[in-house]
C-alpha positions as CSV (number, residue, x, y, z in Angstrom):
1,X,3.8,-47.0,17.2
2,X,3.2,-43.8,19.0
3,X,6.2,-42.4,18.2
4,X,5.4,-42.9,14.5
5,X,2.1,-41.4,14.6
6,X,3.1,-38.3,16.4
7,X,5.8,-37.9,13.7
8,X,3.7,-38.2,10.9
9,X,0.8,-35.9,12.6
10,X,4.0,-33.2,12.6
11,X,4.7,-33.8,9.0
12,X,1.1,-33.3,8.1
13,X,0.9,-29.9,10.0
14,X,4.2,-28.9,8.8
15,X,3.3,-29.5,5.0
16,X,0.0,-28.0,5.3
17,X,1.6,-24.7,6.7
18,X,4.6,-24.8,4.4
19,X,2.1,-25.2,1.2
20,X,-0.1,-22.8,1.6
21,X,-0.8,-20.4,-1.2
22,X,0.0,-17.2,0.1
23,X,3.2,-16.3,2.3
24,X,2.2,-14.7,5.1
25,X,4.2,-11.5,5.1
26,X,1.9,-9.8,7.9
27,X,0.7,-7.5,5.7
28,X,-3.0,-8.4,5.9
29,X,-3.7,-7.2,2.2
30,X,-5.9,-9.9,0.7
31,X,-7.3,-8.4,-2.7
32,X,-5.7,-5.1,-2.1
33,X,-4.5,-3.8,-5.3
34,X,-3.7,-0.5,-7.2
35,X,-6.6,-1.0,-9.6
36,X,-9.3,-2.3,-7.1
37,X,-8.7,-0.3,-4.1
38,X,-5.8,2.0,-4.1
39,X,-6.2,4.0,-7.3
40,X,-9.5,5.6,-5.8
41,X,-7.9,6.6,-2.6
42,X,-4.7,8.4,-4.5
43,X,-7.6,10.1,-6.8
44,X,-9.2,11.8,-3.8
45,X,-6.5,12.2,-1.6
46,X,-3.3,13.1,-3.8
47,X,-4.1,13.3,-7.5
48,X,-5.8,16.4,-8.0
49,X,-5.5,19.9,-10.0
50,X,-3.5,21.6,-6.9
51,X,-1.4,18.5,-5.6
52,X,0.1,15.4,-8.0
53,X,-2.0,15.9,-11.1
54,X,1.0,15.2,-13.3
55,X,1.0,17.9,-16.5
56,X,-0.7,21.2,-16.2
57,X,-0.1,23.5,-19.2
58,X,2.7,21.2,-20.1
59,X,4.4,21.9,-16.7
60,X,5.4,19.0,-14.4
61,X,3.8,19.8,-11.1
62,X,5.3,18.1,-8.1
63,X,5.3,14.4,-8.3
64,X,3.1,12.8,-10.7
65,X,0.5,10.4,-9.4
66,X,-1.7,10.0,-12.2
67,X,-0.9,6.5,-13.1
68,X,0.4,3.3,-11.3
69,X,3.7,3.7,-13.2
70,X,4.2,7.2,-12.2
71,X,3.7,6.3,-8.4
72,X,6.2,3.4,-8.6
73,X,9.4,5.7,-8.0
74,X,7.9,7.5,-5.0
75,X,6.9,3.9,-3.6
76,X,10.2,2.0,-4.1
77,X,12.2,4.7,-2.5
78,X,9.7,4.8,0.3
79,X,8.5,8.4,-0.1
80,X,4.9,7.7,0.2
81,X,5.2,5.5,3.2
82,X,7.3,8.3,5.1
83,X,5.0,11.1,4.0
84,X,1.7,9.5,5.0
85,X,2.7,8.3,8.1
86,X,5.1,10.7,9.6
87,X,4.2,12.4,12.7
88,X,5.9,15.5,11.4
89,X,2.5,17.7,10.5
90,X,4.8,20.1,8.3
91,X,6.0,16.9,6.0
92,X,2.5,14.7,6.2
93,X,0.8,14.2,3.2
94,X,-1.9,15.4,2.7
95,X,-1.1,18.6,4.6
96,X,-3.4,19.2,7.2
97,X,-4.2,22.7,5.6
98,X,-6.3,20.5,2.9
99,X,-8.8,18.9,5.3
100,X,-11.1,18.1,2.6
101,X,-8.2,15.8,1.1
102,X,-7.3,14.0,4.4
103,X,-6.9,10.4,4.2
104,X,-9.1,8.5,6.6
105,X,-7.9,6.0,9.2
106,X,-9.1,3.0,7.3
107,X,-7.7,4.2,3.8
108,X,-4.5,4.8,5.5
109,X,-4.6,1.3,6.5
110,X,-5.3,-0.3,3.3
111,X,-2.4,2.1,1.8
112,X,-0.2,0.8,4.6
113,X,-1.2,-2.8,3.9
114,X,-0.8,-2.7,0.0
115,X,2.6,-0.9,0.4
116,X,3.6,-3.9,3.0
117,X,2.7,-6.2,0.4
118,X,4.6,-4.9,-2.4
119,X,2.0,-2.5,-3.8
120,X,0.4,-4.9,-6.4
121,X,-1.3,-3.5,-9.4
122,X,-3.9,-5.8,-10.0
């Protein structure tokens, strides 16, 4: 009898964990999407006239971060994740020479969680 109760309890716990709505991928990115959170960080730190605005006077300037679709190639190949997290100050984005564009640790944590979670758009 005790064995049956323990087996049922074990199965109940197993099913409650296995049937959760969200997969636990360790990203801690609840509700973080491009539309809700990330777009404003990108606009403040990356997508401006002198860095990644897309087209200026008909010319493509660096990578175009003016929309989610334009960010995707740099997200999918890991370029953004690598550049915002590198210890190499010569490679880090935004560059230290532009302190007004610096990404706060809070925003960096948000970006990393969003990337870890597969960079959802909305």
